SETI-984733 format. One record per residue (C-alpha): chain; residue number from 1; z, y, x. Coordinates in Angstrom, 1 decimal. Layout:
N
@cadena=A&num=NUM&Z=Z&Y=Y&X=X
...
% end
This chain:
272
@cadena=A&num=1&Z=-96.8&Y=55.3&X=41.3
@cadena=A&num=2&Z=-94.4&Y=54.6&X=44.8
@cadena=A&num=3&Z=-93.1&Y=51.2&X=45.7
@cadena=A&num=4&Z=-89.6&Y=51.0&X=45.4
@cadena=A&num=5&Z=-88.7&Y=47.2&X=46.2
@cadena=A&num=6&Z=-88.8&Y=46.2&X=50.0
@cadena=A&num=7&Z=-91.0&Y=47.3&X=52.7
@cadena=A&num=8&Z=-92.3&Y=44.5&X=55.5
@cadena=A&num=9&Z=-89.2&Y=45.7&X=57.0
@cadena=A&num=10&Z=-86.2&Y=44.5&X=55.9
@cadena=A&num=11&Z=-84.8&Y=44.5&X=52.3
@cadena=A&num=12&Z=-83.9&Y=46.5&X=49.8
@cadena=A&num=13&Z=-80.5&Y=48.0&X=48.1
@cadena=A&num=14&Z=-79.2&Y=48.8&X=44.6
@cadena=A&num=15&Z=-76.2&Y=50.4&X=45.2
@cadena=A&num=16&Z=-73.6&Y=52.8&X=42.8
@cadena=A&num=17&Z=-70.9&Y=52.7&X=41.0
@cadena=A&num=18&Z=-70.3&Y=50.7&X=37.6
@cadena=A&num=19&Z=-70.7&Y=53.7&X=35.3
@cadena=A&num=20&Z=-71.4&Y=57.9&X=35.1
@cadena=A&num=21&Z=-69.0&Y=60.0&X=36.3
@cadena=A&num=22&Z=-67.8&Y=62.9&X=37.1
@cadena=A&num=23&Z=-70.4&Y=65.4&X=39.0
@cadena=A&num=24&Z=-69.0&Y=66.1&X=42.7
@cadena=A&num=25&Z=-68.3&Y=61.6&X=42.0
@cadena=A&num=26&Z=-71.6&Y=61.0&X=41.6
@cadena=A&num=27&Z=-73.6&Y=63.4&X=44.1
@cadena=A&num=28&Z=-70.5&Y=61.9&X=46.8
@cadena=A&num=29&Z=-71.3&Y=58.5&X=46.3
@cadena=A&num=30&Z=-75.3&Y=59.4&X=46.5
@cadena=A&num=31&Z=-74.7&Y=61.1&X=49.5
@cadena=A&num=32&Z=-73.1&Y=58.2&X=51.3
@cadena=A&num=33&Z=-76.2&Y=56.0&X=50.5
@cadena=A&num=34&Z=-78.7&Y=58.4&X=51.5
@cadena=A&num=35&Z=-77.8&Y=58.7&X=54.5
@cadena=A&num=36&Z=-77.1&Y=54.8&X=54.4
@cadena=A&num=37&Z=-81.1&Y=55.0&X=53.7
@cadena=A&num=38&Z=-82.2&Y=56.6&X=56.7
@cadena=A&num=39&Z=-79.8&Y=54.3&X=59.5
@cadena=A&num=40&Z=-80.7&Y=51.3&X=58.1
@cadena=A&num=41&Z=-84.7&Y=51.6&X=57.6
@cadena=A&num=42&Z=-84.3&Y=50.7&X=54.3
@cadena=A&num=43&Z=-85.5&Y=50.8&X=50.4
@cadena=A&num=44&Z=-82.1&Y=52.4&X=48.8
@cadena=A&num=45&Z=-82.0&Y=53.2&X=44.5
@cadena=A&num=46&Z=-78.7&Y=54.7&X=43.1
@cadena=A&num=47&Z=-77.3&Y=53.2&X=40.2
@cadena=A&num=48&Z=-75.0&Y=54.0&X=37.6
@cadena=A&num=49&Z=-75.0&Y=53.6&X=34.3
@cadena=A&num=50&Z=-74.7&Y=56.2&X=31.5
@cadena=A&num=51&Z=-73.5&Y=53.4&X=28.8
@cadena=A&num=52&Z=-72.2&Y=50.3&X=29.3
@cadena=A&num=53&Z=-72.1&Y=48.9&X=25.6
@cadena=A&num=54&Z=-70.7&Y=45.1&X=26.7
@cadena=A&num=55&Z=-67.9&Y=46.0&X=27.2
@cadena=A&num=56&Z=-65.0&Y=43.7&X=26.9
@cadena=A&num=57&Z=-62.0&Y=45.9&X=24.6
@cadena=A&num=58&Z=-63.4&Y=48.5&X=21.3
@cadena=A&num=59&Z=-61.4&Y=51.5&X=23.3
@cadena=A&num=60&Z=-62.9&Y=49.7&X=26.8
@cadena=A&num=61&Z=-63.9&Y=53.5&X=28.9
@cadena=A&num=62&Z=-68.0&Y=52.6&X=28.3
@cadena=A&num=63&Z=-69.2&Y=56.4&X=30.6
@cadena=A&num=64&Z=-70.9&Y=59.8&X=29.0
@cadena=A&num=65&Z=-73.4&Y=58.2&X=27.2
@cadena=A&num=66&Z=-77.4&Y=59.0&X=27.0
@cadena=A&num=67&Z=-77.8&Y=62.8&X=26.9
@cadena=A&num=68&Z=-75.0&Y=63.4&X=29.4
@cadena=A&num=69&Z=-75.3&Y=60.7&X=32.2
@cadena=A&num=70&Z=-79.0&Y=61.0&X=31.8
@cadena=A&num=71&Z=-78.1&Y=64.6&X=33.0
@cadena=A&num=72&Z=-75.8&Y=63.4&X=35.7
@cadena=A&num=73&Z=-78.0&Y=61.2&X=37.0
@cadena=A&num=74&Z=-81.0&Y=64.0&X=37.7
@cadena=A&num=75&Z=-78.7&Y=65.8&X=39.2
@cadena=A&num=76&Z=-77.8&Y=62.7&X=41.3
@cadena=A&num=77&Z=-82.1&Y=62.8&X=42.3
@cadena=A&num=78&Z=-82.5&Y=66.5&X=43.3
@cadena=A&num=79&Z=-79.3&Y=66.4&X=45.2
@cadena=A&num=80&Z=-80.3&Y=63.2&X=47.6
@cadena=A&num=81&Z=-84.1&Y=62.6&X=47.2
@cadena=A&num=82&Z=-83.1&Y=59.2&X=45.2
@cadena=A&num=83&Z=-84.5&Y=57.0&X=43.2
@cadena=A&num=84&Z=-82.4&Y=56.4&X=39.9
@cadena=A&num=85&Z=-82.1&Y=53.3&X=38.1
@cadena=A&num=86&Z=-80.1&Y=52.7&X=34.9
@cadena=A&num=87&Z=-79.4&Y=49.9&X=32.5
@cadena=A&num=88&Z=-81.1&Y=50.7&X=29.1
@cadena=A&num=89&Z=-79.8&Y=48.8&X=26.1
@cadena=A&num=90&Z=-82.0&Y=48.9&X=22.4
@cadena=A&num=91&Z=-85.9&Y=49.8&X=22.3
@cadena=A&num=92&Z=-85.6&Y=52.7&X=21.1
@cadena=A&num=93&Z=-83.4&Y=54.0&X=24.5
@cadena=A&num=94&Z=-86.0&Y=53.1&X=26.7
@cadena=A&num=95&Z=-88.2&Y=55.7&X=26.1
@cadena=A&num=96&Z=-85.3&Y=58.8&X=26.7
@cadena=A&num=97&Z=-84.3&Y=56.9&X=29.3
@cadena=A&num=98&Z=-88.0&Y=56.9&X=31.4
@cadena=A&num=99&Z=-88.0&Y=60.7&X=31.8
@cadena=A&num=100&Z=-85.3&Y=60.2&X=33.4
@cadena=A&num=101&Z=-84.6&Y=56.5&X=36.0
@cadena=A&num=102&Z=-87.2&Y=55.5&X=38.0
@cadena=A&num=103&Z=-86.3&Y=52.1&X=37.1
@cadena=A&num=104&Z=-84.9&Y=50.4&X=34.3
@cadena=A&num=105&Z=-82.8&Y=47.8&X=34.3
@cadena=A&num=106&Z=-82.4&Y=44.3&X=31.4
@cadena=A&num=107&Z=-78.5&Y=43.6&X=31.7
@cadena=A&num=108&Z=-78.0&Y=39.8&X=31.6
@cadena=A&num=109&Z=-76.8&Y=39.6&X=28.3
@cadena=A&num=110&Z=-80.1&Y=41.2&X=26.6
@cadena=A&num=111&Z=-82.6&Y=39.8&X=29.6
@cadena=A&num=112&Z=-83.6&Y=37.1&X=26.2
@cadena=A&num=113&Z=-84.2&Y=40.2&X=24.0
@cadena=A&num=114&Z=-88.5&Y=39.7&X=23.5
@cadena=A&num=115&Z=-88.5&Y=43.7&X=21.9
@cadena=A&num=116&Z=-86.2&Y=45.0&X=24.9
@cadena=A&num=117&Z=-87.7&Y=43.4&X=27.7
@cadena=A&num=118&Z=-91.7&Y=44.5&X=26.0
@cadena=A&num=119&Z=-90.8&Y=48.5&X=25.6
@cadena=A&num=120&Z=-88.6&Y=48.8&X=29.1
@cadena=A&num=121&Z=-92.7&Y=47.0&X=30.4
@cadena=A&num=122&Z=-94.6&Y=50.0&X=28.3
@cadena=A&num=123&Z=-92.5&Y=52.4&X=30.0
@cadena=A&num=124&Z=-94.3&Y=52.7&X=32.9
@cadena=A&num=125&Z=-91.2&Y=52.0&X=35.2
@cadena=A&num=126&Z=-90.2&Y=49.9&X=37.8
@cadena=A&num=127&Z=-87.7&Y=47.1&X=35.4
@cadena=A&num=128&Z=-85.0&Y=45.0&X=37.1
@cadena=A&num=129&Z=-84.0&Y=42.1&X=34.7
@cadena=A&num=130&Z=-80.9&Y=40.2&X=35.5
@cadena=A&num=131&Z=-80.5&Y=37.1&X=35.5
@cadena=A&num=132&Z=-78.6&Y=35.6&X=32.6
@cadena=A&num=133&Z=-74.7&Y=33.9&X=34.1
@cadena=A&num=134&Z=-76.2&Y=30.6&X=31.3
@cadena=A&num=135&Z=-79.6&Y=30.2&X=32.4
@cadena=A&num=136&Z=-81.1&Y=28.2&X=34.6
@cadena=A&num=137&Z=-83.7&Y=29.8&X=37.7
@cadena=A&num=138&Z=-86.8&Y=28.6&X=35.5
@cadena=A&num=139&Z=-85.9&Y=30.1&X=32.6
@cadena=A&num=140&Z=-86.6&Y=33.3&X=33.1
@cadena=A&num=141&Z=-90.1&Y=33.6&X=33.9
@cadena=A&num=142&Z=-90.1&Y=34.6&X=30.0
@cadena=A&num=143&Z=-89.0&Y=37.3&X=30.0
@cadena=A&num=144&Z=-90.3&Y=38.3&X=33.6
@cadena=A&num=145&Z=-93.9&Y=37.6&X=31.3
@cadena=A&num=146&Z=-92.7&Y=39.4&X=28.3
@cadena=A&num=147&Z=-91.9&Y=42.8&X=30.5
@cadena=A&num=148&Z=-95.2&Y=42.3&X=32.2
@cadena=A&num=149&Z=-97.2&Y=42.1&X=29.0
@cadena=A&num=150&Z=-95.8&Y=45.6&X=28.4
@cadena=A&num=151&Z=-97.5&Y=47.1&X=31.5
@cadena=A&num=152&Z=-94.0&Y=46.7&X=34.4
@cadena=A&num=153&Z=-96.2&Y=48.1&X=37.7
@cadena=A&num=154&Z=-93.2&Y=46.0&X=39.7
@cadena=A&num=155&Z=-90.9&Y=43.2&X=38.1
@cadena=A&num=156&Z=-87.3&Y=42.3&X=39.7
@cadena=A&num=157&Z=-85.2&Y=40.4&X=39.0
@cadena=A&num=158&Z=-81.2&Y=39.6&X=39.5
@cadena=A&num=159&Z=-79.7&Y=36.6&X=40.1
@cadena=A&num=160&Z=-75.7&Y=36.9&X=39.4
@cadena=A&num=161&Z=-74.2&Y=33.5&X=39.8
@cadena=A&num=162&Z=-74.0&Y=31.2&X=37.2
@cadena=A&num=163&Z=-70.5&Y=30.9&X=34.5
@cadena=A&num=164&Z=-68.2&Y=27.9&X=35.7
@cadena=A&num=165&Z=-65.5&Y=27.3&X=33.6
@cadena=A&num=166&Z=-63.9&Y=30.9&X=31.0
@cadena=A&num=167&Z=-63.4&Y=33.0&X=33.9
@cadena=A&num=168&Z=-65.8&Y=32.9&X=37.0
@cadena=A&num=169&Z=-69.3&Y=32.8&X=38.4
@cadena=A&num=170&Z=-70.2&Y=30.5&X=41.5
@cadena=A&num=171&Z=-73.8&Y=31.4&X=43.3
@cadena=A&num=172&Z=-76.2&Y=29.1&X=44.1
@cadena=A&num=173&Z=-77.8&Y=29.7&X=46.7
@cadena=A&num=174&Z=-80.9&Y=28.0&X=45.9
@cadena=A&num=175&Z=-81.7&Y=30.5&X=43.0
@cadena=A&num=176&Z=-83.2&Y=32.7&X=45.3
@cadena=A&num=177&Z=-86.5&Y=29.9&X=45.5
@cadena=A&num=178&Z=-86.4&Y=28.4&X=42.6
@cadena=A&num=179&Z=-86.1&Y=32.6&X=41.3
@cadena=A&num=180&Z=-89.2&Y=33.5&X=43.5
@cadena=A&num=181&Z=-91.6&Y=30.6&X=42.8
@cadena=A&num=182&Z=-91.0&Y=30.9&X=39.1
@cadena=A&num=183&Z=-91.4&Y=33.7&X=38.3
@cadena=A&num=184&Z=-93.3&Y=35.2&X=41.7
@cadena=A&num=185&Z=-90.9&Y=37.9&X=41.9
@cadena=A&num=186&Z=-88.4&Y=39.5&X=44.8
@cadena=A&num=187&Z=-85.4&Y=38.9&X=43.9
@cadena=A&num=188&Z=-82.2&Y=40.4&X=44.8
@cadena=A&num=189&Z=-78.3&Y=39.5&X=44.4
@cadena=A&num=190&Z=-75.8&Y=40.7&X=42.8
@cadena=A&num=191&Z=-72.6&Y=40.7&X=44.9
@cadena=A&num=192&Z=-70.4&Y=42.1&X=43.2
@cadena=A&num=193&Z=-71.0&Y=41.1&X=39.7
@cadena=A&num=194&Z=-70.7&Y=37.0&X=40.8
@cadena=A&num=195&Z=-66.9&Y=37.9&X=41.9
@cadena=A&num=196&Z=-66.6&Y=39.3&X=38.7
@cadena=A&num=197&Z=-64.2&Y=37.4&X=36.6
@cadena=A&num=198&Z=-65.1&Y=37.3&X=32.9
@cadena=A&num=199&Z=-61.4&Y=38.3&X=30.7
@cadena=A&num=200&Z=-59.1&Y=37.6&X=34.0
@cadena=A&num=201&Z=-57.9&Y=41.5&X=34.2
@cadena=A&num=202&Z=-54.3&Y=42.0&X=32.7
@cadena=A&num=203&Z=-55.4&Y=43.4&X=29.5
@cadena=A&num=204&Z=-57.9&Y=41.1&X=28.5
@cadena=A&num=205&Z=-60.7&Y=43.3&X=30.8
@cadena=A&num=206&Z=-62.9&Y=41.2&X=33.6
@cadena=A&num=207&Z=-60.7&Y=40.5&X=36.7
@cadena=A&num=208&Z=-62.5&Y=40.5&X=40.2
@cadena=A&num=209&Z=-61.8&Y=39.2&X=43.9
@cadena=A&num=210&Z=-64.3&Y=41.7&X=46.2
@cadena=A&num=211&Z=-62.5&Y=39.6&X=49.1
@cadena=A&num=212&Z=-65.9&Y=37.4&X=48.5
@cadena=A&num=213&Z=-68.5&Y=40.0&X=48.0
@cadena=A&num=214&Z=-69.2&Y=40.0&X=52.2
@cadena=A&num=215&Z=-69.4&Y=35.7&X=52.3
@cadena=A&num=216&Z=-71.4&Y=36.3&X=49.5
@cadena=A&num=217&Z=-73.8&Y=38.1&X=50.1
@cadena=A&num=218&Z=-74.6&Y=37.6&X=53.8
@cadena=A&num=219&Z=-75.2&Y=33.6&X=52.8
@cadena=A&num=220&Z=-77.3&Y=35.3&X=50.2
@cadena=A&num=221&Z=-79.3&Y=37.2&X=52.8
@cadena=A&num=222&Z=-79.9&Y=34.7&X=54.9
@cadena=A&num=223&Z=-80.9&Y=32.5&X=52.3
@cadena=A&num=224&Z=-83.7&Y=34.3&X=50.4
@cadena=A&num=225&Z=-82.8&Y=37.4&X=48.6
@cadena=A&num=226&Z=-85.2&Y=39.8&X=49.6
@cadena=A&num=227&Z=-82.9&Y=42.9&X=47.5
@cadena=A&num=228&Z=-79.1&Y=43.6&X=47.8
@cadena=A&num=229&Z=-77.3&Y=45.0&X=44.0
@cadena=A&num=230&Z=-73.8&Y=46.4&X=45.3
@cadena=A&num=231&Z=-71.6&Y=48.4&X=43.1
@cadena=A&num=232&Z=-69.2&Y=50.5&X=44.7
@cadena=A&num=233&Z=-67.0&Y=53.6&X=44.3
@cadena=A&num=234&Z=-64.3&Y=55.7&X=46.8
@cadena=A&num=235&Z=-61.3&Y=54.6&X=44.6
@cadena=A&num=236&Z=-62.2&Y=51.5&X=43.3
@cadena=A&num=237&Z=-58.5&Y=51.1&X=41.7
@cadena=A&num=238&Z=-59.7&Y=54.1&X=39.4
@cadena=A&num=239&Z=-62.8&Y=53.2&X=39.0
@cadena=A&num=240&Z=-63.7&Y=53.3&X=34.4
@cadena=A&num=241&Z=-64.8&Y=49.6&X=35.0
@cadena=A&num=242&Z=-65.0&Y=46.5&X=37.1
@cadena=A&num=243&Z=-63.0&Y=48.2&X=39.4
@cadena=A&num=244&Z=-61.8&Y=44.8&X=40.5
@cadena=A&num=245&Z=-65.2&Y=43.6&X=42.1
@cadena=A&num=246&Z=-66.9&Y=47.4&X=43.4
@cadena=A&num=247&Z=-66.8&Y=47.7&X=46.8
@cadena=A&num=248&Z=-65.1&Y=50.5&X=48.8
@cadena=A&num=249&Z=-67.7&Y=53.1&X=50.0
@cadena=A&num=250&Z=-66.1&Y=53.2&X=53.0
@cadena=A&num=251&Z=-66.5&Y=49.8&X=54.0
@cadena=A&num=252&Z=-69.9&Y=49.7&X=52.3
@cadena=A&num=253&Z=-72.3&Y=51.1&X=55.1
@cadena=A&num=254&Z=-70.5&Y=48.3&X=57.7
@cadena=A&num=255&Z=-71.3&Y=45.0&X=55.0
@cadena=A&num=256&Z=-74.6&Y=45.9&X=54.6
@cadena=A&num=257&Z=-75.6&Y=46.5&X=58.0
@cadena=A&num=258&Z=-74.6&Y=43.7&X=59.0
@cadena=A&num=259&Z=-76.2&Y=42.0&X=55.6
@cadena=A&num=260&Z=-79.5&Y=44.0&X=57.3
@cadena=A&num=261&Z=-78.9&Y=42.0&X=59.9
@cadena=A&num=262&Z=-78.7&Y=38.5&X=59.1
@cadena=A&num=263&Z=-82.1&Y=39.1&X=57.0
@cadena=A&num=264&Z=-83.8&Y=40.0&X=59.6
@cadena=A&num=265&Z=-82.6&Y=37.9&X=62.1
@cadena=A&num=266&Z=-83.4&Y=34.4&X=60.0
@cadena=A&num=267&Z=-86.8&Y=35.1&X=59.1
@cadena=A&num=268&Z=-87.2&Y=36.5&X=63.0
@cadena=A&num=269&Z=-85.9&Y=32.7&X=63.6
@cadena=A&num=270&Z=-88.5&Y=31.0&X=60.6
@cadena=A&num=271&Z=-91.7&Y=33.7&X=62.3
@cadena=A&num=272&Z=-90.9&Y=31.9&X=65.7
% end
Protein backbone atom coordinates (compact mmCIF):
# COMPACT_ATOMS: atom_id res chain seq x y z
CA UNK A 1 0.00 0.00 0.00
CA UNK A 2 1.28 3.46 -0.90
CA UNK A 3 2.33 5.68 1.96
CA UNK A 4 -0.53 7.97 2.99
CA UNK A 5 1.14 10.21 5.51
CA UNK A 6 3.52 12.81 4.25
CA UNK A 7 6.42 13.33 1.90
CA UNK A 8 9.78 15.02 2.01
CA UNK A 9 8.44 18.16 0.35
CA UNK A 10 5.70 19.16 2.72
CA UNK A 11 3.10 18.26 5.31
CA UNK A 12 0.02 16.21 4.57
CA UNK A 13 -3.58 17.34 4.91
CA UNK A 14 -6.63 15.49 6.23
CA UNK A 15 -9.73 17.54 5.39
CA UNK A 16 -13.41 17.35 4.59
CA UNK A 17 -16.83 17.82 6.18
CA UNK A 18 -17.58 16.63 9.69
CA UNK A 19 -20.19 14.17 8.51
CA UNK A 20 -21.23 12.69 5.16
CA UNK A 21 -23.92 14.83 3.54
CA UNK A 22 -25.40 14.89 0.02
CA UNK A 23 -23.41 13.50 -2.90
CA UNK A 24 -23.23 16.93 -4.51
CA UNK A 25 -21.80 18.58 -1.39
CA UNK A 26 -19.41 15.71 -0.62
CA UNK A 27 -18.00 15.80 -4.15
CA UNK A 28 -17.87 19.60 -4.24
CA UNK A 29 -15.60 19.60 -1.18
CA UNK A 30 -13.60 16.70 -2.58
CA UNK A 31 -12.99 18.48 -5.87
CA UNK A 32 -11.75 21.57 -4.02
CA UNK A 33 -9.36 19.38 -2.02
CA UNK A 34 -8.12 17.64 -5.17
CA UNK A 35 -7.35 21.05 -6.67
CA UNK A 36 -5.54 22.04 -3.49
CA UNK A 37 -3.45 18.88 -3.64
CA UNK A 38 -2.23 19.80 -7.12
CA UNK A 39 -1.73 23.48 -6.29
CA UNK A 40 0.34 22.87 -3.14
CA UNK A 41 1.94 19.57 -4.11
CA UNK A 42 1.03 17.87 -0.83
CA UNK A 43 -0.69 14.64 0.11
CA UNK A 44 -4.43 15.16 0.79
CA UNK A 45 -6.81 12.68 2.41
CA UNK A 46 -10.58 13.26 2.30
CA UNK A 47 -12.32 12.77 5.65
CA UNK A 48 -15.96 12.48 6.59
CA UNK A 49 -17.85 10.37 9.11
CA UNK A 50 -20.74 8.11 8.15
CA UNK A 51 -21.87 8.15 11.79
CA UNK A 52 -21.05 10.58 14.60
CA UNK A 53 -21.83 8.35 17.54
CA UNK A 54 -20.66 10.77 20.24
CA UNK A 55 -23.09 13.66 19.76
CA UNK A 56 -24.00 15.87 22.71
CA UNK A 57 -27.76 15.31 22.41
CA UNK A 58 -29.90 12.28 21.60
CA UNK A 59 -31.56 13.97 18.62
CA UNK A 60 -28.37 15.53 17.20
CA UNK A 61 -27.58 14.74 13.53
CA UNK A 62 -25.35 11.68 13.26
CA UNK A 63 -25.03 11.12 9.52
CA UNK A 64 -26.50 8.63 7.06
CA UNK A 65 -25.19 5.49 8.74
CA UNK A 66 -22.67 2.91 7.62
CA UNK A 67 -24.16 1.50 4.39
CA UNK A 68 -25.27 4.78 2.83
CA UNK A 69 -22.32 6.71 4.22
CA UNK A 70 -19.67 4.34 2.88
CA UNK A 71 -21.38 4.30 -0.51
CA UNK A 72 -21.27 8.10 -0.55
CA UNK A 73 -17.58 8.12 0.38
CA UNK A 74 -16.84 5.67 -2.42
CA UNK A 75 -18.42 8.14 -4.85
CA UNK A 76 -16.07 10.86 -3.60
CA UNK A 77 -13.06 8.64 -4.28
CA UNK A 78 -14.32 7.82 -7.76
CA UNK A 79 -14.95 11.49 -8.57
CA UNK A 80 -11.73 12.93 -7.12
CA UNK A 81 -9.12 10.19 -6.83
CA UNK A 82 -8.51 11.16 -3.20
CA UNK A 83 -7.93 8.52 -0.51
CA UNK A 84 -10.73 8.31 2.05
CA UNK A 85 -10.60 8.47 5.86
CA UNK A 86 -13.54 7.75 8.15
CA UNK A 87 -14.17 7.04 11.85
CA UNK A 88 -14.89 3.63 13.31
CA UNK A 89 -16.60 3.34 16.68
CA UNK A 90 -16.91 -0.39 17.31
CA UNK A 91 -14.74 -3.41 16.46
CA UNK A 92 -17.58 -4.86 14.40
CA UNK A 93 -17.56 -1.81 12.12
CA UNK A 94 -13.92 -2.05 11.14
CA UNK A 95 -13.98 -4.70 8.41
CA UNK A 96 -16.93 -3.10 6.63
CA UNK A 97 -15.44 0.40 6.80
CA UNK A 98 -12.09 -0.89 5.53
CA UNK A 99 -13.72 -2.06 2.30
CA UNK A 100 -14.08 1.60 1.33
CA UNK A 101 -11.80 3.62 3.61
CA UNK A 102 -8.11 3.92 2.81
CA UNK A 103 -7.46 5.18 6.35
CA UNK A 104 -9.34 4.34 9.55
CA UNK A 105 -9.67 6.87 12.35
CA UNK A 106 -10.14 6.26 16.06
CA UNK A 107 -12.15 9.06 17.70
CA UNK A 108 -10.52 10.84 20.64
CA UNK A 109 -13.03 9.55 23.19
CA UNK A 110 -12.26 5.96 22.10
CA UNK A 111 -8.46 6.09 22.04
CA UNK A 112 -8.19 3.75 25.06
CA UNK A 113 -10.58 1.09 23.67
CA UNK A 114 -8.28 -1.91 23.27
CA UNK A 115 -10.54 -4.12 21.16
CA UNK A 116 -11.29 -1.29 18.74
CA UNK A 117 -7.62 -0.33 18.38
CA UNK A 118 -6.46 -3.90 17.76
CA UNK A 119 -9.30 -4.50 15.28
CA UNK A 120 -8.37 -1.35 13.38
CA UNK A 121 -4.77 -2.53 13.22
CA UNK A 122 -5.85 -5.87 11.76
CA UNK A 123 -7.68 -4.21 8.86
CA UNK A 124 -4.43 -3.68 6.88
CA UNK A 125 -5.15 0.03 6.65
CA UNK A 126 -3.24 3.04 7.98
CA UNK A 127 -4.79 4.25 11.24
CA UNK A 128 -5.11 7.77 12.64
CA UNK A 129 -5.60 7.79 16.42
CA UNK A 130 -6.99 11.02 17.83
CA UNK A 131 -5.47 11.82 21.22
CA UNK A 132 -7.95 12.03 24.08
CA UNK A 133 -8.52 15.53 25.41
CA UNK A 134 -7.57 14.38 28.91
CA UNK A 135 -4.40 12.48 28.04
CA UNK A 136 -0.73 13.43 28.32
CA UNK A 137 1.29 12.91 25.13
CA UNK A 138 3.23 10.00 26.59
CA UNK A 139 0.03 8.13 27.42
CA UNK A 140 -0.66 7.68 23.70
CA UNK A 141 2.21 5.21 23.46
CA UNK A 142 -0.12 2.44 24.59
CA UNK A 143 -2.73 3.27 21.95
CA UNK A 144 -0.12 3.18 19.21
CA UNK A 145 1.24 -0.14 20.49
CA UNK A 146 -2.25 -1.67 20.37
CA UNK A 147 -2.76 -0.64 16.73
CA UNK A 148 0.70 -1.83 15.79
CA UNK A 149 0.00 -5.16 17.51
CA UNK A 150 -2.88 -5.59 15.10
CA UNK A 151 -0.52 -5.08 12.18
CA UNK A 152 -1.39 -1.61 10.84
CA UNK A 153 1.00 -0.60 8.03
CA UNK A 154 1.08 3.04 9.17
CA UNK A 155 0.00 4.88 12.33
CA UNK A 156 -0.34 8.58 13.09
CA UNK A 157 -1.57 10.42 16.18
CA UNK A 158 -3.67 13.57 16.04
CA UNK A 159 -3.53 16.28 18.71
CA UNK A 160 -6.59 18.45 19.31
CA UNK A 161 -5.81 20.09 22.66
CA UNK A 162 -6.46 19.37 26.32
CA UNK A 163 -9.52 20.23 28.37
CA UNK A 164 -9.23 23.51 30.24
CA UNK A 165 -12.16 23.80 32.61
CA UNK A 166 -15.51 22.79 31.17
CA UNK A 167 -15.74 24.73 27.93
CA UNK A 168 -12.37 25.14 26.25
CA UNK A 169 -9.39 23.25 24.89
CA UNK A 170 -5.82 24.48 25.15
CA UNK A 171 -3.07 23.40 22.75
CA UNK A 172 0.38 22.91 24.23
CA UNK A 173 2.80 23.34 21.32
CA UNK A 174 5.33 21.09 23.08
CA UNK A 175 2.96 18.21 22.47
CA UNK A 176 4.09 17.57 18.90
CA UNK A 177 7.68 16.86 19.90
CA UNK A 178 6.57 14.87 22.93
CA UNK A 179 4.15 12.71 20.94
CA UNK A 180 6.74 11.99 18.28
CA UNK A 181 9.35 11.08 20.89
CA UNK A 182 6.96 8.88 22.86
CA UNK A 183 5.20 7.13 20.00
CA UNK A 184 7.63 7.26 17.09
CA UNK A 185 4.92 8.20 14.58
CA UNK A 186 3.96 11.27 12.53
CA UNK A 187 1.89 13.78 14.48
CA UNK A 188 -1.10 15.70 13.14
CA UNK A 189 -2.67 18.92 14.42
CA UNK A 190 -6.48 19.06 14.38
CA UNK A 191 -6.87 22.83 14.10
CA UNK A 192 -10.65 22.84 13.85
CA UNK A 193 -11.53 20.69 16.86
CA UNK A 194 -8.92 22.54 18.90
CA UNK A 195 -11.21 25.60 18.86
CA UNK A 196 -14.30 23.59 19.74
CA UNK A 197 -16.12 24.63 22.92
CA UNK A 198 -17.83 21.50 24.25
CA UNK A 199 -21.33 22.09 25.53
CA UNK A 200 -21.21 25.83 24.89
CA UNK A 201 -23.79 25.99 22.10
CA UNK A 202 -27.09 27.67 22.87
CA UNK A 203 -28.90 24.30 22.76
CA UNK A 204 -26.26 22.35 24.67
CA UNK A 205 -24.35 21.27 21.58
CA UNK A 206 -20.69 22.15 21.06
CA UNK A 207 -19.76 25.70 20.15
CA UNK A 208 -16.50 26.99 18.76
CA UNK A 209 -14.57 29.99 17.52
CA UNK A 210 -13.10 29.54 14.04
CA UNK A 211 -11.24 32.85 14.25
CA UNK A 212 -8.47 31.07 16.16
CA UNK A 213 -7.97 28.28 13.62
CA UNK A 214 -5.38 30.06 11.43
CA UNK A 215 -3.03 31.28 14.20
CA UNK A 216 -3.08 27.90 15.95
CA UNK A 217 -2.48 26.11 12.66
CA UNK A 218 0.49 28.32 11.78
CA UNK A 219 1.94 27.87 15.26
CA UNK A 220 1.61 24.09 14.98
CA UNK A 221 3.24 24.13 11.55
CA UNK A 222 6.23 25.90 13.09
CA UNK A 223 6.22 23.75 16.25
CA UNK A 224 6.65 20.46 14.43
CA UNK A 225 3.30 19.04 13.32
CA UNK A 226 3.79 16.65 10.38
CA UNK A 227 0.25 17.05 9.08
CA UNK A 228 -2.87 19.17 9.40
CA UNK A 229 -6.47 18.15 10.08
CA UNK A 230 -9.20 20.62 9.08
CA UNK A 231 -12.93 20.24 8.76
CA UNK A 232 -14.38 22.42 6.02
CA UNK A 233 -17.78 23.25 4.54
CA UNK A 234 -19.14 25.67 1.92
CA UNK A 235 -21.63 27.03 4.46
CA UNK A 236 -20.59 26.11 8.03
CA UNK A 237 -23.70 27.74 9.52
CA UNK A 238 -25.80 25.10 7.74
CA UNK A 239 -23.54 22.14 8.52
CA UNK A 240 -25.27 19.35 10.48
CA UNK A 241 -22.54 19.37 13.15
CA UNK A 242 -19.43 21.29 14.22
CA UNK A 243 -20.30 24.35 12.12
CA UNK A 244 -18.81 26.92 14.55
CA UNK A 245 -15.37 25.32 14.34
CA UNK A 246 -15.21 24.56 10.60
CA UNK A 247 -13.23 26.45 7.96
CA UNK A 248 -15.37 27.98 5.19
CA UNK A 249 -14.42 26.17 2.00
CA UNK A 250 -13.61 29.37 0.14
CA UNK A 251 -10.99 30.24 2.79
CA UNK A 252 -9.35 26.82 3.01
CA UNK A 253 -6.78 27.21 0.21
CA UNK A 254 -5.30 30.45 1.54
CA UNK A 255 -5.14 29.17 5.15
CA UNK A 256 -3.53 25.86 4.22
CA UNK A 257 -1.22 27.53 1.72
CA UNK A 258 0.22 29.81 4.39
CA UNK A 259 0.52 26.91 6.85
CA UNK A 260 2.50 24.90 4.28
CA UNK A 261 4.75 27.91 3.68
CA UNK A 262 5.41 28.24 7.43
CA UNK A 263 6.09 24.49 7.66
CA UNK A 264 8.64 24.62 4.86
CA UNK A 265 10.38 27.81 5.95
CA UNK A 266 10.90 26.60 9.51
CA UNK A 267 12.39 23.32 8.34
CA UNK A 268 14.65 25.04 5.85
CA UNK A 269 15.88 27.35 8.61
CA UNK A 270 16.53 24.41 10.95
CA UNK A 271 18.53 22.57 8.25
CA UNK A 272 20.58 25.69 7.41
